[in-house]
C-alpha positions as CSV (number, residue, x, y, z in Angstrom):
1,M,-2.9,99.7,34.9
2,R,-4.2,96.2,34.7
3,G,-2.1,93.1,33.9
4,G,1.6,92.7,34.6
5,G,2.2,92.3,38.3
6,A,3.8,95.3,39.9
7,A,3.7,97.3,36.7
8,L,0.0,97.4,37.2
9,L,-0.7,100.1,39.5
10,A,-4.2,100.2,38.3
11,A,-4.3,103.2,40.4
12,L,-2.5,105.8,38.5
13,A,-1.4,106.8,42.0
14,L,2.0,108.0,43.0
15,S,1.5,105.8,46.0
16,A,4.3,103.5,46.6
17,C,3.7,101.9,48.8
18,A,-20.6,102.8,57.3
19,A,-22.7,104.5,58.6
20,R,-24.9,106.4,56.3
21,E,-23.7,110.0,55.7
22,P,-25.9,112.8,54.5
23,R,-26.0,113.3,50.8
24,P,-25.5,116.9,49.6
25,W,-28.4,116.6,47.1
26,D,-30.9,115.3,49.6
27,D,-32.3,118.8,50.0
28,E,-33.3,118.8,46.4
29,A,-35.5,115.8,46.8
30,T,-38.8,115.1,48.6
31,P,-38.0,114.6,52.3
32,G,-37.2,111.0,53.0
33,Q,-36.7,110.2,49.3
34,S,-33.7,110.2,47.0
35,R,-33.7,112.2,43.8
36,P,-34.9,109.8,41.0
37,A,-32.1,108.9,38.6
38,H,-34.0,110.4,35.6
39,T,-34.4,113.8,37.2
40,P,-32.6,116.4,35.0
41,V,-29.6,118.1,36.6
42,Q,-29.3,121.8,36.2
43,R,-26.1,123.2,34.9
44,L,-23.4,123.4,37.5
45,P,-20.5,125.9,37.7
46,D,-18.7,126.3,34.4
47,I,-15.4,125.4,35.9
48,P,-15.4,121.8,37.2
49,D,-12.1,122.7,39.0
50,A,-14.3,124.3,41.6
51,F,-15.2,120.7,42.8
52,R,-11.6,119.4,42.9
53,A,-9.5,118.8,46.0
54,E,-5.9,117.5,46.1
55,L,-5.4,114.4,48.2
56,R,-2.3,113.2,50.0
57,G,-1.5,110.2,52.1
58,G,0.3,106.9,51.8
59,W,2.7,105.0,54.1
60,T,5.9,106.0,55.8
61,P,8.7,105.7,55.1
62,G,9.1,106.0,51.4
63,C,5.5,105.3,50.2
64,P,3.9,108.7,49.4
65,L,0.5,108.9,47.7
66,R,-1.1,111.7,45.7
67,G,-4.4,111.9,43.9
68,Y,-7.6,113.9,43.7
69,A,-11.0,114.0,45.5
70,I,-14.3,115.6,44.5
71,N,-16.2,117.9,46.8
72,L,-19.8,116.6,47.4
73,G,-20.6,119.3,50.0
74,N,-21.2,119.0,53.7
75,G,-17.5,118.2,54.2
76,L,-17.8,115.0,52.1
77,F,-15.4,114.1,49.3
78,L,-15.4,111.3,46.8
79,T,-12.2,109.7,45.6
80,A,-10.8,106.4,44.2
81,A,-10.6,103.6,46.8
82,H,-7.1,102.5,45.8
83,L,-5.8,105.8,47.0
84,V,-6.9,105.2,50.6
85,D,-7.1,101.5,51.2
86,D,-4.1,99.1,51.7
87,I,-4.1,97.3,48.4
88,V,-1.5,99.4,46.6
89,P,0.8,99.5,49.6
90,R,0.6,95.6,49.7
91,L,1.3,95.4,46.0
92,R,4.3,97.6,46.4
93,R,5.3,95.8,49.6
94,C,5.4,99.0,51.6
95,A,6.3,98.7,55.3
96,G,5.7,101.2,58.0
97,T,2.8,103.3,59.2
98,P,-0.2,104.7,57.3
99,M,0.0,108.5,57.0
100,Q,-2.9,110.8,57.9
101,I,-4.9,111.4,54.7
102,T,-5.4,115.0,54.0
103,I,-7.2,117.1,51.3
104,H,-6.4,120.6,50.2
105,Y,-9.5,122.5,49.1
106,A,-10.6,126.1,49.1
107,G,-7.2,127.2,50.3
108,R,-7.2,124.9,53.4
109,T,-5.5,121.6,54.2
110,L,-7.6,119.3,56.4
111,P,-7.4,115.8,57.7
112,V,-10.1,113.4,56.4
113,R,-11.4,110.1,57.6
114,V,-12.6,107.3,55.4
115,V,-16.3,106.6,56.1
116,R,-17.0,104.2,53.2
117,V,-14.7,102.4,50.8
118,G,-15.3,99.9,48.0
119,A,-14.5,96.2,48.7
120,G,-11.2,95.6,47.0
121,Y,-8.8,92.7,46.7
122,L,-5.5,92.0,45.0
123,E,-5.7,89.7,42.0
124,P,-2.3,88.0,41.4
125,G,-0.9,89.0,38.0
126,V,-3.7,91.5,37.5
127,G,-3.7,94.1,40.3
128,P,-6.3,95.8,42.4
129,M,-9.9,94.8,41.7
130,Y,-13.2,96.1,43.3
131,R,-16.5,94.3,43.7
132,G,-19.2,95.9,41.6
133,G,-16.5,98.2,40.0
134,E,-16.6,100.3,43.2
135,D,-13.1,101.8,43.1
136,L,-14.6,104.5,45.3
137,A,-14.1,105.9,48.8
138,L,-16.2,108.5,50.6
139,L,-14.2,110.8,52.9
140,Q,-15.3,113.1,55.7
141,A,-13.6,116.4,56.6
142,P,-14.0,117.8,60.1
143,M,-15.9,120.8,58.7
144,A,-17.8,121.9,55.6
145,L,-15.8,124.1,53.3
146,P,-17.0,126.8,51.1
147,G,-17.5,126.2,47.4
148,P,-19.9,124.5,45.0
149,A,-20.6,120.8,45.3
150,A,-20.6,118.2,42.5
151,V,-23.7,116.3,41.8
152,P,-23.6,112.8,40.2
153,C,-25.4,112.5,36.8
154,G,-28.5,110.3,36.7
155,E,-26.8,107.9,34.3
156,G,-24.0,107.6,31.8
157,P,-21.6,108.2,30.3
158,A,-23.1,107.0,27.0
159,R,-20.9,106.2,24.1
160,G,-20.2,109.4,22.2
161,Q,-21.2,111.7,25.1
162,S,-19.2,114.8,25.4
163,I,-17.1,114.7,28.5
164,R,-14.6,117.0,30.4
165,V,-11.8,115.5,32.4
166,S,-10.6,117.8,35.2
167,S,-7.3,117.5,37.0
168,A,-4.7,120.0,37.9
169,R,-2.7,118.6,34.9
170,R,-5.3,118.9,32.2
171,H,-8.7,120.1,31.0
172,A,-9.4,117.5,28.4
173,L,-12.6,117.5,26.2
174,A,-13.4,114.1,24.7
175,Q,-16.1,111.7,23.8
176,A,-16.9,108.7,26.0
177,G,-16.3,105.2,24.8
178,D,-18.0,102.0,25.7
179,M,-18.7,100.4,29.0
180,V,-16.1,97.7,29.5
181,P,-16.9,94.8,31.9
182,E,-14.3,93.1,34.0
183,T,-13.6,89.4,33.4
184,R,-15.8,88.4,36.3
185,K,-19.3,89.9,36.5
186,V,-19.0,90.4,40.2
187,D,-16.2,93.0,39.6
188,G,-18.5,95.3,37.6
189,A,-17.7,97.5,34.6
190,Y,-15.9,100.7,33.9
191,A,-16.5,103.4,31.2
192,D,-13.7,103.8,28.7
193,I,-12.4,107.2,27.7
194,P,-9.9,108.2,25.0
195,V,-7.6,110.1,27.4
196,S,-4.2,108.8,28.6
197,L,-4.1,109.8,32.3
198,A,-0.9,109.9,34.2
199,E,0.2,108.7,37.6
200,G,-1.3,110.9,40.3
201,E,-4.5,111.6,38.4
202,S,-6.6,108.9,40.1
203,G,-9.7,110.3,41.8
204,A,-10.1,113.1,39.4
205,G,-13.6,113.9,38.1
206,V,-15.0,113.4,34.7
207,Y,-18.0,115.6,33.9
208,D,-20.7,116.0,31.4
209,A,-19.6,118.7,29.1
210,A,-23.1,120.3,28.8
211,T,-24.2,120.3,32.5
212,N,-21.0,119.6,34.5
213,C,-22.7,116.9,36.5
214,L,-20.3,114.2,37.7
215,L,-20.1,111.4,35.1
216,G,-17.2,109.4,36.6
217,V,-14.2,109.1,38.8
218,V,-10.8,108.3,37.3
219,S,-9.8,104.7,38.2
220,H,-7.1,103.2,36.1
221,R,-5.3,102.9,32.8
222,P,-5.2,99.5,31.1
223,D,-1.8,98.1,30.2
224,A,-3.2,96.9,26.9
225,T,-4.5,100.4,25.8
226,P,-2.2,103.0,27.5
227,D,-3.7,105.7,25.3
228,R,-7.1,105.3,27.1
229,S,-8.3,105.3,30.7
230,R,-11.1,103.7,32.7
231,I,-13.5,105.6,35.0
232,V,-16.1,104.6,37.5
233,P,-19.4,105.6,35.9
234,A,-22.2,107.7,37.3
235,S,-24.5,104.7,37.9
236,T,-21.9,103.0,40.1
237,I,-21.2,106.2,41.9
238,R,-24.9,106.7,42.7
239,A,-25.2,103.1,43.9
240,F,-22.1,103.5,46.1
241,L,-23.5,106.7,47.7
242,G,-26.9,105.1,48.2
243,S,-28.8,107.5,46.0
C-alpha cells in the first residue's frame, strides 16, 4: 500500500519485518536472439496454478514473510522484489538475521538464491519504490523442477483486456485498467486491476485469460483505492529479464 508510513506495506506481504541467467523461452527463438515482443504466444496450460510456487522467508525473530513466485523453467522463479530485499524489514524495523528463502513447488520445498533484484529504495511517508517500476526479483533453485513454465506476454495488459489473477486464495477473472505512472518518471508505472488483493498475495501471477501468458506480477495495493491493486506489467517483466 502506498502512502501513510508504516501502514504502507506496499508489498501485500506478511513480512514483518547478475549475471545473465538462461531464459526458458530462448529455445523458442533463433539461436542468439530473443523472441520478438510481437511474436504470438501459444495457449499455455489451462490452469495457471501450474506455474505458482509458494515463497517463504523474512527475518528472525518475529519477521516472517510469505508470498508467491512464478515458475519460469530451468529452476528459475519470478517474484516481487519487496519479498526478498531488505526494504520491508527496514520499514518494519526488523532486527535479527535474514532467513533462508524457500519455494514450495511441485511437491518439494527448496532453498533459492536471488540472482537479480529490482533497484528499490524507501521513500519516507510513501513506502517501497522501485526504479523503472521493477518490483521484481529472479530466483534460482538448485535444480529444475517438473511442471510447465510461464511465458511473459509480448505486451500489455491493455485497458479492458480479460485477465486472470491466480493465487492460492483466489481465481479472479477481471478486466485490466489503465497504466498508472508513479509520481517520478524514473520510478516507472504499474497496471491497475479491479481486484483487492490481500497481504501475502504479492508475487502472484496475473495472466491473459485467453492464452495464459504472464501479463503481470502482483506488486501493491494503493491506500487511496483499496478495492484495486497494482501489478508489474509484461513489458517491465520482459525488460527485467532481458528479453
